[in-house]
Backbone as numpy.savetxt, mean C-alpha at the origin, in Angstrom:
# Nx Ny Nz CAx CAy CAz Cx Cy Cz
12.07 0.11 25.68 10.98 -0.88 24.87 10.98 -0.09 23.40
11.33 -1.16 22.46 11.24 -1.28 21.06 9.67 -0.30 20.64
9.57 0.31 19.73 7.97 0.67 19.04 8.39 0.79 17.59
7.47 0.81 16.97 7.26 1.55 15.47 7.19 2.49 15.32
8.11 3.09 14.64 8.08 4.98 14.44 7.90 4.91 12.93
7.43 4.26 12.31 6.77 4.49 11.04 5.81 5.23 10.84
5.64 6.10 9.87 4.49 6.81 9.92 3.52 6.64 8.22
2.52 6.15 9.04 1.32 5.53 8.03 0.74 6.67 7.00
0.65 6.64 5.56 0.10 7.44 4.79 -0.63 6.71 3.95
-1.77 7.08 3.37 -2.45 6.45 2.23 -2.07 7.00 0.76
-1.58 6.25 -0.20 -1.16 7.22 -1.13 -2.18 6.87 -2.52
-2.63 7.97 -3.26 -3.02 8.00 -4.44 -2.31 7.48 -5.31
-2.23 6.40 -5.71 -1.34 5.55 -6.67 -1.66 6.09 -8.03
-2.91 6.23 -8.13 -3.61 6.77 -9.47 -2.78 7.88 -10.06
-2.39 8.52 -9.23 -1.58 10.11 -9.58 0.00 9.87 -9.07
0.27 8.21 -9.08 1.88 8.23 -9.14 2.22 7.11 -9.90
3.47 7.17 -10.11 4.20 6.31 -11.14 5.02 5.12 -10.25
4.52 3.91 -10.29 5.38 2.63 -9.66 5.90 1.84 -10.37
7.11 1.47 -9.88 7.74 0.47 -10.94 8.27 -0.54 -9.86
7.87 -1.91 -10.30 8.44 -3.08 -9.85 9.49 -3.57 -10.60
10.89 -3.84 -9.95 11.77 -4.40 -10.73 11.75 -5.89 -10.36
11.48 -6.83 -11.20 11.53 -8.17 -11.21 10.49 -8.87 -11.61
10.31 -10.27 -12.04 9.34 -10.95 -12.45 8.73 -12.17 -11.96
9.28 -12.36 -10.58 9.25 -13.75 -10.55 7.85 -13.91 -9.19
8.04 -14.83 -8.50 6.76 -14.78 -7.50 6.53 -13.46 -6.56
7.82 -13.02 -6.09 7.45 -12.00 -5.32 6.95 -10.65 -6.05
7.54 -10.43 -6.95 6.81 -9.37 -7.87 5.13 -9.57 -8.29
4.98 -10.70 -8.60 3.49 -10.94 -8.44 2.83 -10.94 -7.14
3.46 -11.11 -6.18 2.65 -10.92 -4.79 2.50 -9.49 -4.51
3.41 -8.64 -4.86 3.51 -7.25 -4.63 2.74 -6.56 -5.70
2.43 -7.15 -6.82 1.35 -6.41 -7.73 0.12 -6.69 -7.25
-0.11 -8.00 -7.02 -1.39 -8.45 -6.34 -2.04 -7.57 -5.43
-1.23 -7.55 -4.07 -1.65 -6.61 -3.22 -1.77 -5.44 -3.42
-0.98 -4.84 -4.49 -1.11 -3.16 -4.91 -2.21 -3.05 -5.56
-2.77 -3.99 -6.55 -3.51 -3.79 -7.09 -5.14 -4.04 -6.63
-5.16 -4.97 -5.48 -6.30 -5.32 -4.83 -6.41 -4.21 -3.98
-5.42 -3.62 -3.40 -5.95 -2.39 -2.63 -6.22 -1.12 -3.42
-5.44 -0.90 -4.74 -5.47 0.39 -5.47 -5.62 -0.06 -6.96
-6.98 -0.64 -7.38 -7.03 -1.23 -8.61 -6.62 0.02 -9.98
-6.59 1.11 -9.59 -6.20 2.35 -10.48 -4.96 2.78 -10.35
-3.91 2.09 -9.92 -2.46 2.27 -9.42 -1.96 2.05 -10.93
-1.13 3.16 -11.13 -0.05 3.31 -12.48 1.11 2.39 -12.21
1.70 1.14 -12.67 2.70 0.29 -12.40 3.40 -0.17 -13.67
4.48 -0.12 -13.52 5.23 -0.86 -14.86 6.22 -1.49 -14.08
6.25 -2.84 -14.68 7.21 -3.83 -14.39 8.48 -4.42 -15.24
9.59 -4.25 -14.74 10.69 -4.48 -15.70 11.53 -5.98 -15.17
11.54 -6.87 -16.17 12.00 -8.20 -15.88 12.20 -8.85 -17.25
13.54 -9.55 -17.15 13.49 -10.33 -18.46 12.80 -11.42 -18.84
11.88 -11.87 -17.71 10.67 -13.05 -17.64 9.38 -12.58 -16.86
8.30 -13.13 -17.18 7.19 -12.41 -16.38 6.47 -13.82 -16.28
5.95 -14.18 -14.96 5.27 -15.22 -14.70 3.57 -15.33 -15.59
3.16 -16.30 -15.73 1.55 -16.22 -16.43 0.91 -15.37 -15.51
0.86 -15.43 -14.11 -0.10 -15.06 -13.12 0.03 -13.49 -13.26
1.26 -12.72 -13.51 1.66 -11.54 -13.79 1.29 -10.85 -14.68
1.44 -11.99 -15.94 0.66 -11.26 -17.32 -0.76 -11.18 -17.12
-1.36 -12.04 -16.73 -2.84 -12.09 -16.77 -3.17 -10.90 -15.79
-2.59 -10.47 -14.56 -2.79 -9.59 -13.57 -2.67 -8.19 -14.45
-1.67 -7.95 -15.08 -1.19 -6.77 -15.86 -2.32 -6.43 -16.82
-3.06 -7.39 -17.21 -4.30 -7.28 -18.31 -5.50 -6.40 -17.41
-5.26 -6.76 -16.38 -6.85 -6.13 -15.55 -6.62 -4.69 -14.92
-5.44 -4.57 -14.75 -5.09 -3.26 -14.39 -4.34 -2.20 -15.52
-3.58 -1.18 -15.18 -2.92 -0.11 -15.49 -1.57 -0.52 -15.23
-1.18 -1.62 -16.06 0.05 -2.28 -16.06 1.13 -2.30 -16.85
2.35 -2.03 -17.28 2.79 -1.92 -18.37 3.93 -2.70 -17.94
4.28 -3.95 -18.95 5.11 -4.63 -18.51 6.52 -4.57 -19.87
7.77 -4.44 -19.16 8.80 -4.28 -19.94 9.71 -5.73 -19.71
9.97 -6.29 -20.71 10.86 -7.28 -20.92 12.21 -6.80 -21.14
13.21 -6.79 -20.04 14.37 -6.09 -19.83 15.02 -6.39 -18.76
16.54 -6.14 -18.90 16.88 -6.59 -17.39 17.09 -4.95 -16.58
17.30 -4.75 -15.42 17.19 -3.45 -14.78 18.26 -2.73 -15.38
17.99 -1.28 -15.82 19.05 -0.10 -16.18 18.44 1.02 -15.20
19.17 2.15 -14.79 18.91 3.31 -13.84 17.96 3.81 -14.77
17.81 3.81 -15.90 16.81 4.75 -16.75 15.22 4.31 -16.51
15.21 3.15 -15.82 13.71 2.86 -15.78 13.21 3.45 -14.46
14.08 4.03 -13.70 13.74 4.67 -12.48 12.93 6.12 -12.75
13.60 6.73 -13.88 13.05 7.83 -14.37 11.41 8.44 -14.30
11.32 9.29 -13.97 9.71 9.42 -13.70 8.86 8.62 -12.83
9.61 7.59 -12.31 8.87 6.89 -10.99 8.73 7.63 -9.57
7.77 7.61 -8.92 8.06 7.95 -7.51 8.03 6.93 -6.69
7.65 5.44 -6.84 7.90 4.49 -5.87 8.45 3.32 -6.64
9.24 2.57 -5.99 10.25 1.60 -6.66 10.10 0.65 -5.78
10.02 -0.77 -6.18 9.91 -2.15 -5.33 11.09 -2.77 -6.22
11.85 -3.33 -5.59 12.59 -4.47 -6.05 12.54 -5.83 -5.63
12.43 -6.86 -6.28 12.04 -8.13 -6.10 12.44 -9.00 -6.35
14.12 -8.73 -7.17 14.53 -9.79 -8.02 15.34 -10.79 -7.31
16.07 -11.69 -7.52 16.59 -13.02 -6.60 17.93 -12.72 -6.89
18.59 -11.43 -7.36 19.82 -10.94 -7.26 20.06 -10.00 -6.48
20.79 -10.29 -5.46 21.26 -9.48 -4.32 21.62 -8.01 -5.05
22.42 -8.28 -5.86 23.46 -6.99 -6.27 22.70 -6.13 -7.40
21.65 -6.85 -7.93 20.58 -5.84 -8.51 19.55 -5.00 -7.75
19.06 -5.56 -6.74 18.42 -5.05 -5.43 19.02 -3.96 -4.98
20.21 -4.18 -4.73 20.85 -2.83 -4.02 21.36 -1.92 -5.06
21.75 -1.93 -6.15 21.66 -1.23 -7.31 20.81 -0.16 -7.40
19.39 -0.98 -7.45 17.74 -0.15 -7.48 17.83 0.79 -6.23
18.33 -0.01 -5.29 18.19 0.86 -3.67 19.12 2.26 -3.71
20.63 1.84 -4.22 21.16 3.24 -4.20 21.05 4.20 -5.46
20.28 3.42 -6.60 19.88 4.49 -7.67 18.67 5.31 -7.24
17.86 4.82 -6.48 16.40 5.34 -5.95 17.04 6.56 -4.85
17.96 6.20 -3.96 18.27 7.00 -2.93 18.99 8.47 -3.45
19.87 8.06 -4.35 20.46 9.35 -5.31 19.59 9.89 -5.86
18.54 9.72 -6.06 17.18 10.40 -6.79 16.01 10.95 -5.90
16.41 10.55 -4.70 15.07 10.63 -3.57 13.99 9.98 -3.94
14.17 9.13 -4.26 12.83 8.23 -4.82 12.59 6.96 -3.61
11.18 6.71 -3.29 10.99 5.70 -2.00 11.14 4.68 -2.66
11.56 3.51 -2.03 12.11 2.33 -2.43 11.89 1.47 -1.32
11.49 -0.11 -1.90 11.53 -1.07 -1.15 12.09 -2.54 -1.51
13.21 -2.59 -1.06 13.67 -3.96 -1.23 13.48 -4.96 -0.75
12.40 -6.15 -1.36 11.49 -7.22 -0.73 12.40 -7.86 0.30
11.91 -8.00 1.31 12.21 -8.81 2.44 13.97 -8.63 2.78
14.14 -6.96 2.74 15.58 -6.57 3.33 15.36 -5.09 3.79
14.79 -5.40 5.04 14.74 -3.87 5.92 15.37 -2.84 5.67
16.75 -3.24 5.58 17.78 -2.09 5.83 17.95 -1.27 4.23
17.12 -1.82 3.25 17.41 -1.38 1.92 15.93 -1.09 1.64
14.79 -0.29 2.69 13.32 -0.12 2.60 13.24 1.13 3.28
12.61 2.32 2.48 12.18 3.66 2.79 10.58 3.25 3.36
10.20 2.17 3.18 8.52 1.95 3.34 8.41 0.32 3.33
7.54 -0.22 4.09 7.20 -1.31 3.80 5.70 -1.61 3.45
5.45 -2.66 2.80 4.02 -2.97 2.20 3.42 -4.00 3.27
2.40 -2.94 3.94 1.83 -3.82 5.21 0.52 -4.43 4.94
-0.30 -4.95 6.14 -1.42 -5.83 5.41 -2.59 -4.61 5.61
-3.50 -5.02 4.54 -4.48 -4.09 4.48 -5.91 -4.58 4.47
-6.60 -4.13 5.22 -8.33 -4.29 5.09 -9.26 -3.00 4.55
-9.86 -3.49 3.45 -10.80 -2.81 2.96 -12.09 -2.84 2.76
-12.90 -2.11 3.40 -14.36 -2.48 3.40 -15.08 -1.08 3.16
-15.41 -1.13 1.86 -16.00 0.20 1.17 -14.84 1.59 1.16
-15.11 2.49 1.94 -14.37 3.45 2.20 -13.31 3.25 3.42
-13.26 2.61 4.08 -12.60 2.34 5.40 -11.68 1.10 4.95
-10.28 2.14 5.22 -9.26 1.04 5.09 -8.48 1.20 6.48
-7.98 -0.17 6.55 -6.86 -0.38 7.74 -5.72 -0.82 7.31
-5.15 -0.29 7.82 -3.32 -0.47 7.34 -2.60 -1.31 8.46
-1.93 -2.03 8.57 -1.24 -3.01 9.84 0.01 -3.06 9.11
0.92 -2.56 10.37 2.79 -2.77 10.20 2.77 -3.49 11.38
4.02 -4.48 11.03 4.75 -4.79 12.42 6.22 -4.22 12.13
6.38 -3.00 11.59 7.65 -2.69 11.53 8.55 -3.62 10.64
8.03 -4.25 9.78 9.29 -5.11 9.05 9.51 -6.59 9.91
9.01 -6.51 10.85 9.70 -7.81 12.17 8.89 -9.09 11.88
7.42 -8.98 11.29 6.66 -10.17 11.11 5.61 -9.99 10.34
5.64 -10.21 8.78 4.55 -10.30 7.74 3.67 -11.26 8.33
3.96 -12.35 9.07 3.26 -13.45 9.21 1.71 -12.76 10.16
2.39 -11.91 11.45 1.69 -11.33 12.35 0.72 -10.38 11.65
1.13 -9.42 10.85 0.31 -8.61 9.85 -0.78 -9.49 9.36
-0.36 -10.53 8.37 -1.43 -11.14 7.94 -2.42 -11.66 8.79
-2.09 -12.06 9.91 -3.12 -12.80 10.75 -4.07 -11.72 11.36
-3.28 -10.36 11.55 -4.06 -9.24 12.33 -4.98 -8.85 11.35
-4.85 -8.64 9.72 -5.56 -8.25 8.63 -6.84 -9.22 8.76
-6.43 -10.74 8.83 -7.86 -11.85 8.64 -8.58 -11.37 10.03
-8.16 -10.93 11.15 -8.69 -10.54 12.22 -9.74 -9.48 11.82
-9.20 -8.58 11.32 -9.95 -7.13 11.33 -10.78 -7.42 10.22
-10.67 -8.11 8.94 -11.74 -8.48 8.17 -12.92 -9.08 8.58
-12.44 -9.66 9.81 -13.47 -10.44 10.36 -14.75 -9.53 11.36
-13.83 -8.90 12.01 -14.55 -8.15 13.03 -14.98 -6.42 12.56
-14.69 -6.16 11.54 -15.31 -4.65 10.95 -16.47 -5.41 9.98
-17.62 -4.55 10.47 -18.70 -5.24 10.09 -18.87 -4.73 8.38
-19.52 -5.47 7.46 -20.00 -5.29 6.17 -20.42 -3.77 5.87
-21.37 -3.59 6.98 -22.06 -2.27 6.76 -21.13 -1.11 7.25
-19.87 -1.17 7.28 -19.41 -0.23 7.83 -19.32 0.99 6.99
-19.45 0.83 5.69 -19.53 1.91 4.54 -20.65 2.56 4.72
-21.70 1.86 5.02 -23.24 2.75 5.20 -22.90 3.86 6.22
-22.33 3.23 7.21 -22.24 4.30 8.39 -21.36 5.33 7.95
-20.04 4.85 7.22 -19.22 6.36 6.90 -20.04 6.96 6.28
-20.83 6.94 4.86 -21.58 7.45 4.04 -22.38 8.51 5.00
-23.46 7.56 5.80 -24.48 8.55 6.39 -23.42 9.81 7.41
-22.48 9.04 8.02 -21.92 10.26 8.81 -21.19 11.47 8.17
-20.92 11.20 6.56 -20.68 11.93 5.92 -21.60 13.22 5.43
-22.68 12.47 5.15 -24.09 13.17 5.10 -24.35 14.18 5.95
-24.46 13.64 7.11 -24.68 14.46 8.78 -23.66 15.35 8.79
-22.28 15.20 8.41 -21.12 16.08 8.62 -21.59 17.43 7.70
-22.18 17.33 6.70 -22.54 18.44 5.87 -23.79 19.20 6.24
-24.53 18.82 7.27 -25.36 19.48 7.98 -25.23 20.24 9.20
-24.27 19.91 9.79 -23.60 20.60 10.88 -23.43 21.93 10.83
-23.88 22.92 11.52 -23.43 24.17 11.88 -22.44 24.62 12.80
-21.75 25.53 12.42 -20.57 26.26 13.44 -19.24 26.10 12.69
-18.55 26.25 13.76 -16.80 26.49 13.28 -16.40 25.01 13.22
-14.87 24.99 12.81 -14.58 23.51 12.81 -14.47 22.98 14.15
-14.14 23.48 14.96 -14.13 22.70 16.37 -15.51 22.28 17.14
-16.50 23.05 16.95 -18.00 22.59 17.17 -18.43 21.68 16.35
-18.02 21.46 14.98 -18.56 20.26 13.97 -17.52 18.97 14.53
-16.20 19.38 14.95 -15.74 18.00 15.11 -16.46 17.85 16.68
-16.54 18.39 17.68 -17.22 17.94 18.90 -18.41 17.17 18.65
-19.16 17.91 17.85 -20.42 17.12 17.58 -20.44 15.91 16.77
-19.39 15.66 15.93 -19.16 14.43 15.42 -18.51 13.56 16.56
-17.70 14.05 17.07 -17.07 13.08 18.45 -18.27 12.61 19.45
-19.04 13.40 19.76 -19.89 12.87 20.50 -21.13 11.84 19.92
-21.26 12.06 18.57 -22.01 11.17 18.07 -21.50 9.90 17.47
-20.40 9.93 17.58 -19.58 8.79 17.05 -18.97 7.83 18.56
-19.07 8.48 19.24 -18.37 7.99 20.53 -18.82 6.48 21.12
-20.13 6.13 20.61 -20.72 4.84 20.72 -20.18 3.64 19.86
-19.34 4.27 18.87 -18.88 2.89 18.30 -17.54 2.37 18.86
-16.78 2.93 19.95 -15.65 2.87 20.44 -16.08 2.15 22.04
-17.06 2.78 22.51 -17.25 2.52 23.92 -17.34 1.01 24.37
-16.71 0.70 25.25 -16.66 -0.62 25.84 -18.22 -1.31 26.53
-18.53 -2.19 25.81 -20.06 -2.58 26.49 -19.84 -3.91 27.92
């Protein structure tokens, strides 16, 4: 049976430099989801043209727009690169340049040229759930995102904050604290 072997992580994009190559619809979509999840992300976009929506988004975030064609120099100082152009050769060049410099790269809609996928994300305060279909079905990830947005209660953040305060009051070593928190939160997942 095939399984998803991807390792999920949550990146502090405020501390990283992200480059998006391309200025079309896909670039705008990637920027939209990135800023929705991480409004403090540091993003540079390079493209010979930009959509009006991309320009408007850039003004709302820490986004730099560079009107130019892709050159390898643009990946210098970047940690994560997303290629979204409609020119396959440019996307492959971006991929090869990033691999040569050990930078994480995602070529939109081209799984063999991706070190990571940008999955579905649900955020409710401090709670964030990421969804991956291993690049097989973005539509399924979207539907699962919609499902989790409905079933995770709006007040989940209050629970998280209260548990954080409770955690600070627990005495004992690490294992004892974990055991007490596990017992206290067990009712969250018990089937009724």
